[in-house]
C-alpha positions as CSV (number, residue, x, y, z in Angstrom):
1,X,134.8,67.0,102.1
2,X,137.5,70.5,102.2
3,X,140.7,69.3,102.1
4,X,143.2,71.6,102.4
5,X,146.4,71.8,99.7
6,X,149.8,72.7,100.3
7,X,151.3,75.7,99.2
8,X,153.8,74.4,96.9
9,X,151.1,72.1,95.5
10,X,150.5,71.6,91.9
11,X,146.5,71.9,91.9
12,X,146.6,74.7,94.2
13,X,149.0,76.3,91.4
14,X,146.1,75.1,89.1
15,X,143.3,76.1,91.0
16,X,144.5,79.8,91.7
17,X,145.7,80.4,87.9
18,X,142.1,79.2,86.1
19,X,140.1,81.3,85.1
20,X,136.7,81.1,85.3
21,X,134.1,82.6,82.8
22,X,131.0,82.3,84.6
23,X,129.0,84.1,81.2
24,X,129.7,83.9,77.6
25,X,130.4,87.6,76.7
26,X,127.3,88.2,74.0
27,X,124.7,86.3,76.8
28,X,124.1,89.4,77.8
29,X,123.1,90.7,74.5
30,X,121.0,88.0,73.5
31,X,119.0,88.4,77.0
32,X,118.6,92.5,76.0
33,X,117.4,91.1,72.7
34,X,115.0,88.8,73.9
35,X,113.4,91.5,76.4
36,X,112.9,93.8,73.4
37,X,111.6,91.5,71.4
38,X,109.2,90.7,74.3
39,X,108.8,94.2,75.0
40,X,107.8,94.9,71.3
41,X,105.4,91.7,71.3
42,X,103.5,93.3,74.9
43,X,103.0,96.6,73.0
44,X,101.5,95.1,69.7
45,X,99.0,93.4,72.1
46,X,98.3,96.0,73.6
47,X,98.0,98.4,70.5
48,X,96.2,95.8,68.8
49,X,93.7,95.5,71.7
50,X,93.1,98.9,71.5
51,X,92.1,99.3,68.0
52,X,89.4,96.6,68.7
53,X,87.7,98.6,71.0
54,X,88.0,101.9,69.4
55,X,86.5,100.1,66.6
56,X,84.2,98.5,68.5
57,X,83.3,101.8,70.2
58,X,82.8,103.5,67.3
59,X,80.3,100.8,65.8
60,X,82.9,99.5,62.9
61,X,81.3,95.8,61.8
62,X,82.6,93.8,59.4
63,X,79.5,92.1,57.1
64,X,78.7,89.1,58.2
65,X,81.6,88.2,60.3
66,X,79.7,90.4,63.4
67,X,77.7,93.2,64.7
68,X,79.0,96.1,66.7
69,X,76.5,95.3,70.4
70,X,76.5,99.3,70.3
71,X,74.4,99.6,67.0
72,X,71.0,97.9,68.7
73,X,70.9,100.2,71.5
74,X,71.3,104.2,69.6
75,X,67.8,103.6,68.0
76,X,66.2,103.2,71.5
77,X,68.0,105.9,73.1
78,X,67.5,108.5,70.2
79,X,63.3,107.5,70.8
80,X,64.2,108.5,74.5
81,X,65.8,111.5,74.5
82,X,63.0,113.8,74.3
83,X,61.4,112.4,77.3
84,X,64.5,112.9,79.8
85,X,64.4,116.6,79.5
86,X,62.0,116.9,82.1
87,X,64.1,114.2,84.0
88,X,66.9,116.4,83.6
89,X,65.3,119.1,85.6
90,X,64.0,117.1,88.0
91,X,68.0,115.6,88.4
92,X,69.1,119.3,88.8
93,X,66.6,119.5,91.2
94,X,68.0,117.3,93.4
95,X,71.4,117.8,93.2
96,X,70.5,121.3,94.2
97,X,68.6,120.0,97.4
98,X,71.6,118.1,98.2
99,X,74.4,120.7,97.5
100,X,72.2,123.2,100.5
101,X,71.7,119.6,102.5
102,X,75.2,119.8,102.7
103,X,75.6,123.2,103.2
104,X,73.1,123.1,106.2
105,X,75.4,120.4,107.3
106,X,78.6,122.1,107.3
107,X,77.5,125.0,109.1
108,X,75.6,123.1,111.8
109,X,78.7,121.3,112.6
110,X,80.9,124.2,112.7
111,X,78.4,125.7,115.5
112,X,78.3,122.5,116.8
113,X,82.1,122.8,117.4
114,X,81.8,126.5,118.4
115,X,79.4,125.4,121.2
116,X,81.9,122.8,122.4
117,X,84.8,125.0,122.6
118,X,82.2,127.7,124.7
119,X,81.3,124.3,126.9
120,X,85.1,123.8,127.1
121,X,85.7,126.9,128.3
122,X,83.2,127.7,131.1
123,X,83.9,123.7,132.5
124,X,87.6,125.7,133.1
125,X,86.4,128.6,134.6
126,X,84.2,126.6,137.0
127,X,86.9,124.2,137.6
128,X,89.0,127.3,138.6
129,X,86.4,129.2,140.5
130,X,85.6,125.9,142.3
131,X,89.6,126.0,143.4
132,X,90.0,129.7,144.3
133,X,86.7,128.7,146.7
134,X,88.0,125.5,148.1
135,X,91.2,128.0,149.0
136,X,89.5,130.3,150.6
137,X,88.2,128.1,152.6
138,X,91.6,126.3,153.8
139,X,92.9,129.9,154.8
140,X,90.2,130.8,156.9
141,X,90.7,128.2,159.1
């Protein structure tokens, strides 16, 4: 409920002369330090995860604790490497054929665009000739 106070009333003077403190002077500094601490903790977590990922990728394993999931895959890959050479040649040929097909498709698209442009021009000329012929017929009458 709002009550209008008279200008000379004591309560009105008390309200207008009071100083309101909305935040303590050091609250901003504490918030800043807290945010920096949180940011530092996040940076440490990201760095730790990166180091762990690098260690797993490099095949590092602590003895007796865990084994790298990549280590068992290295031996079969080394055995398959000599068999991969003929497949690489086939892949290169397939890539070359794909590039040639893409080049042909682009050329055909260019030719279709040129033919469509010629068709539009021919249609415009035909429309002009028809209107000119109809104009002559109307003029003869």
